C-alpha positions as CSV (number, residue, x, y, z in Angstrom):
1,M,0.1,0.1,-0.1
2,K,1.4,3.3,-0.9
3,A,1.8,6.0,2.1
4,F,0.0,9.1,1.3
5,R,0.6,12.6,2.3
6,P,-3.1,14.9,3.6
7,T,-3.6,17.6,1.0
8,K,-3.3,20.8,3.4
9,K,-6.9,22.8,3.3
10,R,-5.8,26.7,3.1
11,V,-8.4,29.7,2.5
12,E,-7.2,33.0,2.3
13,V,-8.5,35.5,4.3
14,S,-8.1,39.2,4.1
15,V,-7.5,41.2,7.6
16,G,-11.1,42.5,7.2
17,E,-12.4,38.9,6.8
18,S,-10.4,37.9,9.8
19,V,-11.9,40.7,11.8
20,R,-15.5,39.6,10.7
21,I,-14.6,35.7,11.5
22,L,-13.2,36.8,15.1
23,R,-16.0,38.9,15.8
24,E,-19.0,36.3,14.7
25,L,-17.3,33.8,17.0
26,Q,-17.6,35.9,19.8
27,E,-21.3,36.8,18.9
28,L,-20.6,39.9,19.0
29,S,-22.4,42.3,16.0
30,Q,-20.4,45.2,14.9
31,S,-22.3,47.8,16.5
32,Q,-21.7,45.8,20.0
33,L,-17.8,45.6,18.9
34,A,-17.8,49.1,18.2
35,E,-19.0,50.1,21.6
36,L,-17.0,47.9,23.1
37,I,-14.0,49.6,21.7
38,G,-15.5,52.8,21.7
39,I,-15.5,53.6,18.0
40,P,-18.4,53.9,14.9
41,Q,-19.7,50.8,14.1
42,A,-19.4,52.1,10.2
43,T,-15.6,52.1,11.2
44,I,-15.8,48.5,11.9
45,S,-17.9,47.9,8.7
46,A,-15.2,49.9,6.7
47,I,-12.4,47.4,8.2
48,E,-14.5,44.3,7.4
49,N,-14.7,45.4,3.8
50,G,-11.1,46.1,3.2
51,R,-11.8,50.1,2.9
52,V,-10.2,51.2,5.8
53,N,-6.6,49.9,6.7
54,L,-6.7,48.1,10.1
55,G,-3.1,50.0,11.5
56,L,-1.4,48.5,14.4
57,E,-3.0,50.6,17.4
58,R,-6.3,49.4,16.4
59,A,-5.5,46.1,15.4
60,K,-4.0,46.2,19.0
61,V,-7.8,47.9,20.5
62,L,-9.6,45.3,18.6
63,A,-7.3,42.6,19.3
64,R,-8.4,42.9,22.7
65,A,-11.9,43.1,22.5
66,L,-11.7,40.1,20.7
67,N,-9.5,38.0,22.7
68,C,-6.4,37.5,20.3
69,H,-3.0,38.4,19.4
70,P,-2.6,41.4,17.2
71,A,-0.9,39.5,15.1
72,V,-3.9,37.5,14.1
73,L,-5.6,40.3,12.7
74,V,-2.8,41.7,10.8
75,F,-1.0,38.5,9.7
76,P,-4.3,36.2,8.7
77,G,-2.3,34.3,6.2
78,W,1.0,33.6,8.3
79,E,1.5,30.5,8.6
80,V,4.1,29.4,11.5
81,P,6.0,26.4,10.9
82,L,5.4,23.1,13.1
83,E,9.1,23.1,14.5
84,S,9.1,26.8,16.0
85,A,5.3,26.4,17.2
86,A,7.1,24.8,20.5
């Protein structure tokens, strides 16, 4: 029997999509998240739709509210090699 290697499933997501996914996982509406961090709901929408750049300071604030590291938002496609994850 020939050994096989399973394929890697990858989905490319944008910065805005990562914000939306994490917000939805936290079961927050855009309005709730906006109120939580003190920015307009329209800004959350603009970030999620790629019309506004996230920026490092805003990423820190959003990451705190979404219970994740800012790098998760800023670099959504970054892959950490298994060797260095330990």
